[in-house]
C-alpha positions as CSV (number, residue, x, y, z in Angstrom):
1,M,4.8,8.9,72.3
2,S,5.3,8.3,68.5
3,L,5.5,4.8,67.1
4,E,7.2,6.0,63.9
5,G,10.6,4.4,63.4
6,G,10.0,2.2,66.5
7,T,8.8,-1.3,67.2
8,R,5.1,-1.7,66.8
9,P,3.3,-3.3,69.8
10,E,2.1,-6.9,69.3
11,G,-1.3,-6.8,67.6
12,A,-1.0,-3.1,66.6
13,G,-2.8,-2.5,63.2
14,E,-5.0,-5.6,63.7
15,S,-8.7,-5.2,64.0
16,S,-9.8,-5.6,67.6
17,S,-13.6,-5.2,66.9
18,A,-14.0,-9.0,67.3
19,D,-13.2,-8.6,71.0
20,L,-15.9,-6.0,71.7
21,P,-19.0,-8.3,71.8
22,A,-17.5,-10.4,74.5
23,L,-16.6,-7.3,76.5
24,M,-20.1,-5.9,75.9
25,Q,-21.6,-9.1,77.3
26,L,-19.4,-8.8,80.4
27,A,-20.1,-5.2,81.0
28,S,-23.9,-5.4,80.5
29,G,-24.4,-8.6,82.5
30,F,-26.6,-6.7,84.9
31,W,-29.2,-6.2,82.1
32,V,-29.8,-9.9,82.2
33,S,-30.2,-10.2,85.9
34,N,-32.6,-7.3,86.0
35,V,-34.8,-8.8,83.3
36,L,-35.2,-11.9,85.3
37,A,-35.7,-10.1,88.6
38,S,-38.3,-7.6,87.2
39,A,-40.3,-10.3,85.4
40,L,-40.4,-12.3,88.5
41,E,-41.3,-9.4,90.8
42,L,-44.1,-8.3,88.4
43,G,-45.6,-11.7,88.3
44,V,-45.1,-12.5,84.6
45,F,-44.4,-16.2,85.1
46,A,-47.3,-16.7,87.6
47,L,-49.7,-15.0,85.2
48,L,-48.6,-17.0,82.2
49,D,-48.9,-20.2,84.2
50,A,-52.5,-19.3,85.0
51,R,-53.3,-17.9,81.5
52,P,-50.8,-19.2,78.9
53,G,-50.8,-17.8,75.4
54,L,-51.3,-14.1,76.2
55,T,-50.2,-11.2,74.0
56,A,-47.9,-8.5,75.4
57,D,-50.9,-6.1,75.7
58,E,-52.9,-8.8,77.6
59,V,-50.0,-9.4,79.9
60,A,-49.7,-5.6,80.5
61,R,-53.4,-5.4,81.4
62,G,-53.3,-8.5,83.5
63,L,-50.3,-7.2,85.6
64,G,-51.5,-3.5,85.6
65,I,-48.2,-2.2,84.1
66,A,-47.3,-0.1,81.1
67,G,-47.7,-1.5,77.6
68,R,-44.5,-0.1,76.1
69,G,-42.3,-1.7,78.7
70,T,-44.1,-5.0,78.6
71,R,-43.6,-5.2,74.8
72,Q,-39.9,-4.9,75.5
73,L,-39.8,-7.1,78.5
74,L,-41.4,-10.2,77.1
75,P,-39.1,-10.5,74.0
76,A,-36.2,-10.1,76.4
77,C,-37.5,-13.0,78.5
78,A,-38.0,-15.1,75.4
79,A,-34.4,-14.3,74.2
80,L,-33.2,-15.6,77.6
81,G,-35.1,-18.9,77.2
82,L,-37.6,-18.0,79.9
83,L,-40.6,-17.6,77.6
84,A,-41.7,-19.1,74.3
85,A,-43.3,-16.8,71.7
86,T,-45.6,-18.0,68.9
87,D,-47.4,-15.4,66.7
88,G,-47.0,-12.7,69.4
89,R,-48.4,-14.9,72.2
90,Y,-46.3,-15.9,75.2
91,R,-46.0,-19.1,77.3
92,N,-43.6,-20.1,80.0
93,T,-40.8,-22.4,78.9
94,T,-40.1,-25.6,80.9
95,L,-37.4,-23.8,82.8
96,A,-39.7,-21.0,83.9
97,D,-42.6,-23.4,84.6
98,R,-40.3,-25.6,86.8
99,H,-38.4,-22.9,88.7
100,L,-40.1,-19.5,88.4
101,V,-43.7,-20.2,89.3
102,P,-44.4,-19.7,93.0
103,G,-45.5,-22.9,94.7
104,R,-43.5,-25.3,92.5
105,P,-41.3,-27.8,94.5
106,Q,-38.1,-26.5,92.8
107,Y,-39.1,-22.8,92.9
108,F,-36.0,-20.6,92.6
109,G,-37.7,-17.3,92.7
110,G,-36.9,-16.6,96.4
111,F,-33.2,-16.8,95.6
112,V,-33.6,-14.4,92.7
113,R,-35.5,-12.0,94.8
114,F,-32.8,-12.3,97.5
115,L,-30.1,-11.5,95.0
116,H,-32.0,-8.5,93.7
117,A,-32.9,-7.2,97.2
118,R,-29.5,-7.6,98.9
119,E,-26.8,-8.7,96.6
120,Y,-27.3,-6.3,93.8
121,A,-26.6,-3.2,95.9
122,A,-23.8,-4.9,97.8
123,W,-22.0,-5.9,94.6
124,G,-22.5,-2.3,93.3
125,R,-20.0,-1.4,96.1
126,L,-17.5,-4.1,95.3
127,T,-14.7,-1.6,94.8
128,E,-15.3,-0.3,98.3
129,A,-15.2,-3.8,99.8
130,L,-11.9,-4.4,97.9
131,R,-10.4,-1.3,99.4
132,T,-11.6,-1.7,102.9
133,D,-11.8,-5.5,103.4
134,L,-15.2,-5.0,105.0
135,P,-18.6,-6.3,103.9
136,T,-21.0,-4.1,102.0
137,A,-24.2,-6.3,102.3
138,W,-24.6,-5.2,106.0
139,D,-23.0,-2.8,108.4
140,P,-20.4,-4.5,110.6
141,G,-20.4,-1.4,112.8
142,D,-24.0,-1.9,113.8
143,E,-24.1,-4.1,116.9
144,R,-27.7,-5.1,116.1
145,A,-26.8,-6.3,112.6
146,T,-25.2,-9.6,111.7
147,V,-24.9,-11.4,108.4
148,F,-27.2,-14.0,109.9
149,A,-29.7,-11.6,111.5
150,A,-32.8,-13.6,112.3
151,E,-35.1,-10.7,111.8
152,D,-33.9,-10.1,108.3
153,E,-36.8,-11.3,106.1
154,S,-34.6,-11.2,103.0
155,L,-32.5,-14.1,104.4
156,R,-35.7,-16.2,104.4
157,L,-35.7,-15.7,100.6
158,F,-32.1,-16.9,100.5
159,W,-32.9,-20.1,102.3
160,E,-36.1,-20.6,100.3
161,G,-34.1,-20.4,97.0
162,A,-31.1,-22.3,98.3
163,H,-33.2,-25.3,99.2
164,P,-33.5,-26.9,95.7
165,L,-29.7,-26.2,95.1
166,S,-28.8,-28.0,98.4
167,L,-31.3,-30.8,97.6
168,A,-29.4,-31.4,94.3
169,C,-26.1,-31.4,96.2
170,G,-27.3,-34.1,98.6
171,E,-28.5,-36.3,95.7
172,A,-25.2,-35.8,93.9
173,L,-23.3,-36.8,97.0
174,A,-25.3,-39.9,97.4
175,G,-24.2,-40.9,93.9
176,A,-20.7,-39.7,94.1
177,L,-19.6,-41.2,97.4
178,D,-19.9,-44.7,98.8
179,L,-22.0,-44.0,101.9
180,S,-23.5,-47.5,102.2
181,D,-22.0,-47.9,105.7
182,A,-23.2,-44.5,107.0
183,R,-25.9,-44.8,109.6
184,A,-25.9,-41.6,111.6
185,L,-25.0,-38.3,109.9
186,L,-24.6,-34.8,111.4
187,D,-25.2,-32.1,108.9
188,V,-23.3,-29.1,110.4
189,G,-24.8,-25.8,109.3
190,G,-27.3,-27.8,107.3
191,G,-29.6,-25.0,106.3
192,T,-33.1,-26.1,105.5
193,G,-32.1,-29.7,105.7
194,A,-32.1,-30.2,101.9
195,C,-28.8,-32.1,101.8
196,A,-30.0,-34.4,104.5
197,I,-33.3,-35.0,102.7
198,G,-31.5,-35.7,99.4
199,L,-29.1,-38.2,101.1
200,C,-31.8,-39.9,103.0
201,R,-33.9,-40.4,99.9
202,H,-31.1,-42.4,98.3
203,L,-29.7,-44.1,101.4
204,P,-32.6,-45.9,103.2
205,E,-30.5,-46.9,106.2
206,L,-29.3,-43.4,107.0
207,R,-30.6,-41.2,109.8
208,A,-29.6,-37.6,109.9
209,T,-29.5,-34.6,112.3
210,V,-29.4,-31.0,111.0
211,Y,-27.6,-28.7,113.3
212,E,-28.4,-25.0,112.7
213,L,-29.1,-21.6,114.2
214,P,-32.6,-21.4,115.7
215,F,-34.3,-19.3,113.0
216,V,-32.9,-21.5,110.2
217,A,-33.7,-24.6,112.2
218,E,-37.3,-23.5,112.2
219,L,-37.3,-23.4,108.4
220,A,-35.6,-26.8,108.3
221,R,-38.3,-28.5,110.5
222,A,-40.9,-27.3,108.0
223,R,-39.0,-28.6,105.0
224,V,-38.3,-32.0,106.7
225,A,-42.0,-32.3,107.5
226,E,-42.9,-31.3,103.9
227,A,-40.6,-34.1,102.7
228,D,-42.2,-36.6,105.1
229,M,-38.8,-37.3,106.7
230,E,-39.6,-36.5,110.3
231,E,-38.9,-40.1,111.4
232,R,-35.4,-40.1,109.9
233,I,-34.2,-36.5,110.1
234,T,-34.0,-34.5,113.4
235,V,-33.3,-30.8,113.6
236,V,-31.3,-29.4,116.5
237,D,-30.8,-25.8,117.4
238,G,-27.2,-24.7,117.9
239,D,-24.3,-22.4,117.0
240,F,-21.3,-24.5,115.8
241,L,-18.8,-21.7,116.5
242,A,-20.1,-21.0,120.0
243,A,-20.6,-24.6,121.2
244,D,-19.3,-28.1,120.8
245,L,-21.0,-30.3,118.3
246,P,-23.2,-33.2,119.3
247,A,-21.3,-36.5,119.4
248,G,-22.1,-40.0,118.4
249,Y,-22.1,-39.7,114.5
250,D,-20.2,-41.9,112.0
251,T,-20.5,-39.2,109.3
252,L,-20.3,-35.4,109.4
253,L,-21.2,-33.1,106.5
254,L,-20.1,-29.5,105.9
255,S,-21.9,-28.5,102.8
256,S,-21.1,-25.0,101.5
257,V,-20.1,-24.0,105.1
258,L,-16.4,-23.4,105.2
259,H,-16.3,-20.6,102.6
260,N,-18.2,-18.4,105.0
261,W,-15.3,-18.2,107.5
262,D,-11.7,-17.1,107.9
263,P,-9.0,-19.7,108.2
264,A,-8.9,-19.6,112.0
265,S,-12.6,-20.2,112.3
266,V,-12.3,-23.0,109.7
267,A,-9.6,-24.6,111.8
268,T,-11.8,-24.3,115.0
269,L,-14.8,-25.9,113.3
270,L,-12.8,-28.8,111.8
271,G,-11.3,-29.4,115.2
272,K,-14.8,-29.7,116.7
273,C,-15.8,-32.0,113.8
274,H,-12.9,-34.3,114.6
275,R,-13.8,-34.5,118.3
276,A,-17.5,-35.1,117.6
277,L,-16.9,-37.8,115.0
278,E,-16.7,-41.5,116.0
279,P,-13.4,-43.2,115.4
280,G,-13.2,-44.4,111.8
281,G,-16.0,-42.0,110.8
282,T,-16.0,-39.8,107.8
283,V,-16.1,-36.0,107.4
284,I,-17.4,-34.7,104.0
285,V,-16.7,-31.1,102.8
286,T,-18.5,-29.9,99.7
287,E,-17.5,-26.5,98.3
288,L,-16.9,-24.4,95.2
289,I,-13.1,-24.8,95.3
290,L,-10.5,-22.7,93.5
291,D,-7.9,-24.5,91.5
292,D,-4.3,-24.2,92.8
293,A,-3.2,-22.2,89.7
294,G,-5.6,-19.3,90.8
295,A,-7.5,-19.3,87.5
296,G,-11.0,-20.2,88.6
297,P,-13.2,-22.0,88.1
298,P,-15.7,-19.2,87.6
299,G,-18.2,-20.3,90.3
300,A,-15.6,-20.5,93.0
301,A,-13.9,-17.3,91.9
302,R,-17.2,-15.4,92.0
303,M,-18.1,-17.0,95.4
304,G,-14.9,-15.7,96.9
305,L,-15.9,-12.1,96.0
306,D,-19.4,-12.7,97.3
307,M,-17.9,-13.6,100.6
308,L,-15.9,-10.3,100.5
309,V,-19.2,-8.3,100.3
310,W,-21.0,-10.6,102.8
311,T,-18.5,-11.7,105.5
312,L,-15.7,-10.5,107.7
313,G,-13.3,-13.2,106.7
314,G,-14.9,-15.7,104.3
315,R,-13.3,-16.7,101.0
316,S,-13.0,-19.4,98.5
317,Y,-10.3,-21.9,99.3
318,T,-8.1,-24.1,97.0
319,E,-8.1,-27.8,97.2
320,S,-4.6,-27.7,98.7
321,E,-5.9,-25.4,101.5
322,H,-8.8,-27.6,102.3
323,R,-6.6,-30.7,102.4
324,A,-4.1,-28.9,104.7
325,A,-6.9,-27.8,107.0
326,L,-8.4,-31.3,107.2
327,A,-5.0,-32.8,107.9
328,A,-4.2,-30.2,110.6
329,A,-7.5,-31.2,112.3
330,G,-6.4,-34.8,112.4
331,F,-8.3,-36.3,109.4
332,V,-6.5,-38.8,107.2
333,E,-6.9,-40.5,103.8
334,V,-8.5,-37.3,102.3
335,R,-9.8,-37.9,98.8
336,A,-11.5,-35.6,96.3
337,V,-14.6,-36.4,94.2
338,P,-15.9,-34.1,91.5
339,L,-19.5,-32.9,91.8
340,E,-21.6,-31.3,89.0
341,V,-23.9,-29.1,91.0
342,M,-24.3,-25.3,91.4
343,Q,-23.2,-25.3,95.1
344,A,-20.1,-27.4,94.8
345,N,-17.6,-28.6,92.2
346,L,-15.8,-30.9,94.6
347,A,-16.4,-33.0,97.6
348,L,-13.5,-33.8,100.0
349,A,-13.9,-36.8,102.2
350,G,-11.5,-37.6,105.1
351,R,-11.5,-40.2,107.9
352,R,-10.9,-40.0,111.6
353,R,-8.4,-42.5,112.8
């Protein structure tokens, strides 16, 4: 089709080269994640923790890997803020020292390894998941496989890496909500107990119970013991969709739980929460929540797609959808409180009459 003699499209004739760097960054985002995952897998950060100030050739010899690649990998890590370089010698930055050296209290490497081992391939099949509405991270046709398969060692990496994220969420909740009257909290699907630990550290009168699947509960008991919280935090094995929740609590927490499930399962779980909660008690939901306009925010938008490749019905929900689900379950006086943590951008708190 010729444009001669016709109307020129808006922007025609203008240089579009300024747009390309942004698109290039989007298209090559996997380069960045692979730099981090490979450096971690090879042991770069552990080596430089033990022997800071090595040259690239010394790192290559220390790790038993090729020199040419190492001389490209280390500048890439430095460009990402993971390493500091002075006169060709490399050290871990504070970020790497705190989160990428095994054994550190806030070690994030397990989560990175989980992403690389399971998420990378699953997201590579995102188009398939969009076409079929079926997960690609596991085979839903295999009766032996579930998204929460206890025998899947990679999920231990997930829980290991999620622990510092959930700990930060618990600490943020303690500061964002007035929980001074809370005495008995049930953390439903509480993972490794990190949220409960964070809350109890800031609320000396609080006692908590973490309710989780048996193999996750095992990890939670170890973390609770590590935090010296065994007298205040109890861990109970259970399946919140298959059984009723324990009763007798004035506060219930659902932290990054609801996005894993379809609306019908969310309604079932919130109904169980309402029945388990003491009259006048509070339910707290923390999530990465979509705005009602459907334009993000980015974390919630990406989490929704992650649920597409991981679950049979999970999704990110809007604040309006969460409020409607809480109201349908019988909760009143629902209020929203912003959170600034990776696992949640909003906390919704409702009361049982």
